[in-house]
KOLMAR-298057 format. One record per atom (N, C-alpha, C): residue in three letters; chain; x, y, z. Coordinates in nm, 2 decimals. Example, Ala and Ser with C-alpha at 12.3 -4.5 7.8 and 13.67 -1.06 7.14 Angstrom:
# residues 2
   drendren   lokol        X        Y        Z
        ALA       A     1.32    -0.57     0.78
        ALA       A     1.23    -0.45     0.78
        ALA       A     1.32    -0.33     0.78
        SER       A     1.28    -0.22     0.71
        SER       A     1.37    -0.11     0.71
        SER       A     1.29     0.00     0.79
# end
This chain:
# residues 90
   drendren   lokol        X        Y        Z
        MET       A     6.23    15.77     5.72
        MET       A     6.35    15.75     5.65
        MET       A     6.34    15.62     5.58
        ASN       A     6.38    15.61     5.45
        ASN       A     6.37    15.49     5.38
        ASN       A     6.51    15.42     5.38
        TYR       A     6.51    15.29     5.38
        TYR       A     6.63    15.21     5.38
        TYR       A     6.62    15.12     5.26
        PRO       A     6.70    15.14     5.16
        PRO       A     6.69    15.05     5.04
        PRO       A     6.75    14.91     5.07
        ILE       A     6.67    14.81     5.03
        ILE       A     6.72    14.67     5.04
        ILE       A     6.76    14.63     4.90
        GLN       A     6.88    14.61     4.88
        GLN       A     6.93    14.58     4.75
        GLN       A     6.96    14.43     4.73
        THR       A     6.98    14.36     4.84
        THR       A     7.01    14.22     4.83
        THR       A     6.93    14.14     4.93
        LEU       A     6.92    14.01     4.92
        LEU       A     6.85    13.93     5.02
        LEU       A     6.93    13.93     5.15
        ASP       A     7.06    13.94     5.14
        ASP       A     7.14    13.94     5.26
        ASP       A     7.11    14.07     5.34
        SER       A     7.09    14.18     5.27
        SER       A     7.05    14.30     5.35
        SER       A     6.91    14.30     5.41
        LEU       A     6.82    14.22     5.35
        LEU       A     6.69    14.20     5.41
        LEU       A     6.71    14.13     5.54
        ARG       A     6.79    14.03     5.55
        ARG       A     6.82    13.96     5.67
        ARG       A     6.87    14.05     5.78
        LEU       A     6.97    14.14     5.74
        LEU       A     7.03    14.23     5.83
        LEU       A     6.93    14.34     5.88
        PHE       A     6.84    14.39     5.79
        PHE       A     6.74    14.48     5.83
        PHE       A     6.64    14.43     5.93
        ILE       A     6.59    14.30     5.90
        ILE       A     6.50    14.24     5.99
        ILE       A     6.56    14.23     6.13
        ARG       A     6.68    14.18     6.14
        ARG       A     6.75    14.17     6.27
        ARG       A     6.76    14.30     6.33
        ALA       A     6.81    14.41     6.26
        ALA       A     6.83    14.54     6.31
        ALA       A     6.70    14.60     6.37
        PHE       A     6.59    14.59     6.29
        PHE       A     6.46    14.64     6.33
        PHE       A     6.41    14.57     6.46
        ARG       A     6.43    14.44     6.46
        ARG       A     6.39    14.36     6.58
        ARG       A     6.46    14.41     6.70
        LYS       A     6.60    14.42     6.69
        LYS       A     6.68    14.47     6.80
        LYS       A     6.64    14.61     6.84
        GLN       A     6.62    14.70     6.74
        GLN       A     6.58    14.83     6.77
        GLN       A     6.45    14.84     6.86
        LYS       A     6.36    14.75     6.83
        LYS       A     6.23    14.74     6.91
        LYS       A     6.25    14.68     7.05
        GLY       A     6.37    14.62     7.07
        GLY       A     6.40    14.55     7.20
        GLY       A     6.32    14.42     7.21
        VAL       A     6.30    14.35     7.09
        VAL       A     6.23    14.23     7.08
        VAL       A     6.33    14.11     7.06
        THR       A     6.31    14.01     7.13
        THR       A     6.40    13.89     7.11
        THR       A     6.35    13.80     7.01
        GLN       A     6.43    13.71     6.96
        GLN       A     6.38    13.60     6.87
        GLN       A     6.27    13.52     6.93
        ALA       A     6.29    13.49     7.06
        ALA       A     6.18    13.42     7.13
        ALA       A     6.05    13.49     7.14
        ASP       A     6.06    13.62     7.16
        ASP       A     5.94    13.71     7.15
        ASP       A     5.87    13.70     7.02
        MET       A     5.95    13.71     6.91
        MET       A     5.89    13.71     6.78
        MET       A     5.83    13.57     6.75
        ALA       A     5.90    13.47     6.79
        ALA       A     5.85    13.33     6.77
        ALA       A     5.71    13.31     6.84
        GLU       A     5.70    13.36     6.96
        GLU       A     5.58    13.35     7.04
        GLU       A     5.46    13.43     6.96
        LYS       A     5.49    13.55     6.92
        LYS       A     5.39    13.63     6.85
        LYS       A     5.35    13.56     6.72
        LEU       A     5.44    13.49     6.65
        LEU       A     5.41    13.42     6.53
        LEU       A     5.35    13.28     6.55
        GLY       A     5.36    13.23     6.67
        GLY       A     5.31    13.09     6.70
        GLY       A     5.40    12.98     6.65
        ILE       A     5.53    13.01     6.65
        ILE       A     5.63    12.91     6.60
        ILE       A     5.74    12.90     6.71
        SER       A     5.83    12.80     6.69
        SER       A     5.94    12.79     6.78
        SER       A     6.04    12.89     6.76
        GLN       A     6.12    12.92     6.86
        GLN       A     6.23    13.01     6.85
        GLN       A     6.33    12.97     6.75
        GLN       A     6.35    12.84     6.74
        GLN       A     6.44    12.78     6.63
        GLN       A     6.39    12.81     6.49
        ALA       A     6.26    12.80     6.48
        ALA       A     6.20    12.82     6.34
        ALA       A     6.21    12.97     6.31
        TYR       A     6.19    13.06     6.41
        TYR       A     6.21    13.20     6.38
        TYR       A     6.36    13.23     6.35
        ALA       A     6.45    13.17     6.42
        ALA       A     6.59    13.20     6.39
        ALA       A     6.63    13.16     6.25
        ARG       A     6.57    13.04     6.20
        ARG       A     6.59    13.00     6.07
        ARG       A     6.53    13.10     5.97
        PHE       A     6.41    13.15     6.00
        PHE       A     6.35    13.25     5.92
        PHE       A     6.44    13.38     5.91
        GLU       A     6.48    13.43     6.02
        GLU       A     6.56    13.55     6.03
        GLU       A     6.69    13.53     5.96
        GLY       A     6.75    13.42     5.96
        GLY       A     6.87    13.39     5.89
        GLY       A     6.86    13.37     5.74
        ASN       A     6.74    13.34     5.70
        ASN       A     6.71    13.31     5.56
        ASN       A     6.57    13.36     5.52
        PRO       A     6.54    13.49     5.53
        PRO       A     6.40    13.54     5.51
        PRO       A     6.35    13.52     5.37
        HIS       A     6.44    13.51     5.27
        HIS       A     6.39    13.49     5.14
        HIS       A     6.33    13.36     5.11
        SER       A     6.34    13.26     5.20
        SER       A     6.28    13.13     5.19
        SER       A     6.13    13.13     5.24
        ALA       A     6.09    13.24     5.31
        ALA       A     5.96    13.25     5.36
        ALA       A     5.86    13.30     5.26
        THR       A     5.73    13.28     5.29
        THR       A     5.63    13.33     5.21
        THR       A     5.62    13.48     5.23
        PHE       A     5.56    13.55     5.13
        PHE       A     5.54    13.70     5.15
        PHE       A     5.45    13.72     5.27
        GLU       A     5.35    13.64     5.29
        GLU       A     5.26    13.65     5.40
        GLU       A     5.34    13.65     5.53
        ARG       A     5.43    13.56     5.55
        ARG       A     5.51    13.55     5.67
        ARG       A     5.60    13.67     5.68
        LEU       A     5.66    13.70     5.57
        LEU       A     5.76    13.82     5.57
        LEU       A     5.69    13.95     5.61
        PHE       A     5.57    13.97     5.55
        PHE       A     5.50    14.10     5.58
        PHE       A     5.44    14.09     5.72
        LEU       A     5.41    13.98     5.78
        LEU       A     5.36    13.97     5.91
        LEU       A     5.48    14.01     6.01
        VAL       A     5.59    13.95     5.98
        VAL       A     5.71    13.99     6.07
        VAL       A     5.74    14.14     6.06
        LEU       A     5.73    14.20     5.94
        LEU       A     5.76    14.34     5.93
        LEU       A     5.65    14.42     6.00
        ARG       A     5.53    14.37     5.99
        ARG       A     5.42    14.44     6.06
        ARG       A     5.44    14.44     6.21
        ILE       A     5.47    14.33     6.26
        ILE       A     5.50    14.31     6.41
        ILE       A     5.61    14.41     6.45
        LEU       A     5.71    14.43     6.36
        LEU       A     5.82    14.52     6.39
        LEU       A     5.79    14.67     6.35
        ASP       A     5.66    14.70     6.31
        ASP       A     5.62    14.83     6.27
        ASP       A     5.71    14.88     6.16
        VAL       A     5.73    14.80     6.06
        VAL       A     5.80    14.84     5.94
        VAL       A     5.71    14.84     5.82
        SER       A     5.71    14.95     5.74
        SER       A     5.63    14.95     5.62
        SER       A     5.71    14.92     5.50
        VAL       A     5.65    14.86     5.40
        VAL       A     5.71    14.82     5.28
        VAL       A     5.65    14.89     5.17
        SER       A     5.73    14.95     5.08
        SER       A     5.68    15.02     4.96
        SER       A     5.63    14.92     4.86
        MET       A     5.50    14.90     4.85
        MET       A     5.45    14.80     4.75
        MET       A     5.47    14.86     4.61
        GLU       A     5.47    14.99     4.60
        GLU       A     5.50    15.05     4.47
        GLU       A     5.63    14.99     4.41
        GLN       A     5.73    14.98     4.49
        GLN       A     5.86    14.93     4.45
        GLN       A     5.84    14.78     4.40
        ILE       A     5.76    14.71     4.48
        ILE       A     5.75    14.57     4.44
        ILE       A     5.67    14.56     4.31
        MET       A     5.56    14.63     4.30
        MET       A     5.48    14.63     4.18
        MET       A     5.55    14.67     4.06
        LYS       A     5.64    14.76     4.07
        LYS       A     5.72    14.81     3.95
        LYS       A     5.82    14.71     3.91
        GLY       A     5.84    14.61     3.99
        GLY       A     5.94    14.51     3.96
        GLY       A     6.08    14.56     3.99
        SER       A     6.09    14.66     4.08
        SER       A     6.22    14.71     4.11
        SER       A     6.31    14.61     4.18
        LYS       A     6.43    14.62     4.16
        LYS       A     6.53    14.53     4.23
        LYS       A     6.56    14.59     4.37
        GLN       A     6.50    14.70     4.40
        GLN       A     6.52    14.76     4.54
        GLN       A     6.39    14.76     4.61
        LEU       A     6.39    14.71     4.73
        LEU       A     6.27    14.71     4.82
        LEU       A     6.31    14.81     4.92
        LYS       A     6.22    14.91     4.95
        LYS       A     6.25    15.01     5.05
        LYS       A     6.16    14.98     5.17
        VAL       A     6.22    14.98     5.28
        VAL       A     6.14    14.97     5.41
        VAL       A     6.17    15.08     5.50
        SER       A     6.07    15.12     5.58
        SER       A     6.10    15.22     5.68
        SER       A     6.01    15.20     5.80
        PRO       A     6.06    15.23     5.92
        PRO       A     5.99    15.21     6.04
        PRO       A     5.87    15.31     6.04
        GLU       A     5.75    15.26     6.07
        GLU       A     5.63    15.34     6.08
        GLU       A     5.63    15.42     6.21
        SER       A     5.59    15.54     6.20
        SER       A     5.57    15.62     6.33
        SER       A     5.43    15.61     6.37
        GLY       A     5.41    15.58     6.49
        GLY       A     5.27    15.58     6.55
        GLY       A     5.18    15.47     6.50
        SER       A     5.23    15.36     6.44
        SER       A     5.15    15.25     6.40
        SER       A     5.12    15.16     6.52
        LYS       A     5.00    15.09     6.51
        LYS       A     4.96    15.01     6.62
        LYS       A     5.03    14.87     6.60
        GLU       A     5.07    14.81     6.71
        GLU       A     5.13    14.68     6.70
        GLU       A     5.01    14.58     6.69
        ILE       A     5.03    14.47     6.63
        ILE       A     4.92    14.37     6.61
        ILE       A     4.91    14.27     6.72
        TRP       A     4.99    14.28     6.83
        TRP       A     4.98    14.19     6.94
        TRP       A     4.94    14.26     7.06
# end
């Protein structure tokens, strides 16, 4: 199932929702990323300030795929969907 992300605020909400759906805490995410829990909380609250590399790493940890086609077309909508059966990177 695809979830269209139309605003940066919805990106923040989707990241939080996918993290909670996986049963992962902010502290767990911070540990996996090698940063402090406070740094991860800042990222989750303001993901558009992160690099693409950091954003895609977080999405990969959460088993979320991103439609690069939408990004490459310059679309204002970014679609993400949970991957089924993907391997976790940790």
